[in-house]
C-alpha positions in Angstrom: 66.7 43.4 49.8 69.1 45.1 52.2 67.7 47.2 55.0 69.7 50.2 56.1 69.2 51.7 59.6 70.8 55.0 60.3 71.6 55.8 64.0 73.0 59.0 65.4 75.6 58.9 68.1 74.7 59.3 71.8 75.0 62.6 73.7 78.4 64.3 74.2 79.3 67.4 76.2 79.3 69.4 73.0 75.8 68.2 71.8 74.3 68.6 75.3 75.6 72.2 75.4 74.2 73.1 72.0 77.6 73.6 70.4 78.6 72.9 66.8 80.3 69.5 67.2 81.3 68.6 63.6 84.9 67.3 63.6 85.4 68.3 67.2 86.2 65.1 69.1 84.1 64.4 72.1 83.4 61.2 74.0 79.9 60.1 75.0 78.6 61.4 78.3 77.2 59.0 80.8 73.8 59.8 79.3 75.3 59.2 75.8 76.6 55.8 76.9 73.1 54.9 78.2 71.6 56.0 74.8 74.0 53.8 72.9 73.2 50.8 75.1 69.5 51.5 74.7 69.5 51.9 70.9 71.5 48.7 70.6 68.5 46.8 71.9 66.1 48.2 69.3 64.3 45.6 67.3 65.5 47.0 64.0 69.1 46.2 65.0 68.5 42.6 66.2 70.1 40.9 63.2 72.4 43.4 61.6 75.0 42.0 59.2 77.3 45.0 59.2 77.8 48.1 61.4 79.6 51.1 59.8 80.6 54.2 61.7 82.2 57.5 61.1 85.7 57.7 62.6 84.7 60.0 65.5 85.0 58.5 69.0 81.4 59.3 69.8 80.2 57.4 66.7 82.6 54.5 67.2 81.5 54.2 70.8 77.8 54.1 69.8 78.5 51.7 66.9 80.5 49.5 69.3 77.4 49.1 71.5 75.3 48.0 68.5 78.0 45.6 67.2 78.8 44.2 70.7 77.4 40.8 69.8 79.2 40.5 66.4 82.2 41.8 64.6 83.2 45.3 65.6 82.1 48.3 63.5 83.7 49.1 60.2 84.9 52.8 60.0 84.2 54.8 56.9 85.6 58.4 56.9 82.9 59.4 54.4 80.4 59.2 57.3 82.2 61.9 59.3 80.2 64.8 60.6 80.0 68.1 58.6 83.0 70.3 59.2 81.9 73.5 60.9 85.2 75.1 60.2 85.7 78.2 62.4 82.5 77.3 64.2 83.8 74.0 65.7 83.0 73.7 69.4 81.3 77.1 69.5 77.8 78.1 70.5 75.6 79.7 67.8 75.7 82.9 69.9 79.5 83.0 69.4 79.6 83.1 65.6 78.8 85.9 63.2 75.0 86.3 63.2 74.8 87.1 59.5 76.8 84.1 58.5 74.8 81.9 60.9 71.5 83.2 59.4 72.7 82.5 55.8 73.8 79.0 56.8 70.5 78.3 58.6 68.5 79.5 55.5 70.5 77.4 53.0 72.8 74.8 54.7 72.9 72.8 51.4 74.8 75.5 49.6 76.3 77.6 52.3 79.1 76.5 54.5 80.3 77.9 57.8 83.6 79.8 57.3 86.3 77.1 56.6 83.7 74.4 56.7 81.7 72.4 54.2 78.3 72.6 52.7 75.4 70.1 53.2 75.7 69.0 49.6 79.3 68.1 50.2 78.4 66.0 53.2 75.5 64.4 51.3 77.6 63.4 48.4 80.1 61.5 50.5 77.6 60.1 52.9 75.3 58.7 50.2 78.2 57.0 48.6 79.2 55.5 52.0 75.7 54.2 52.7 75.4 52.8 49.2 78.7 50.9 49.6 77.8 49.7 53.1 74.4 48.3 51.8 76.4 46.5 49.1 78.8 45.0 51.6 75.9 43.9 53.9 74.1 42.3 51.0 77.3 40.4 50.1 77.9 39.3 53.7 74.3 38.0 53.9 74.7 36.2 50.6 77.9 34.6 51.8 76.3 33.5 55.0 73.4 32.0 53.1 75.7 30.2 50.7 77.8 28.8 53.6 74.6 27.6 55.4 73.3 25.9 52.3 76.6 24.3 51.6 76.8 22.9 55.1 73.4 21.2 54.7 74.5 19.3 51.6 
């Protein structure tokens, strides 16, 4: 059985300010770097076989802290954040209130203007996680086979 552990990236200027981050690139703040170092020490991450990240700098930096003792993170574009379209890097108070309310009530089916729906994100992210779990199981099986072969 393959365990999958999902980790959100550490804090950025955008997330600390309550802005819609989405595809907006932002590096981790000092607090975000500390968060990444801290989560990397969590028991659930002690013996990971594979670390997969979205391509955003904030996610790659967090994944890099987790993968520091092994191979670097693998990037999968399907794990990228929801596109907030016209709302990127804006505060909720800076967008159309009616559109915001509609999105808050049904983010699965409604997208910010020029952005994507929650269902669109879910479809690609579930496929990415499924594929990552398969790759991790294969890596673990190869490691076991190599260990067993070395004993003989």
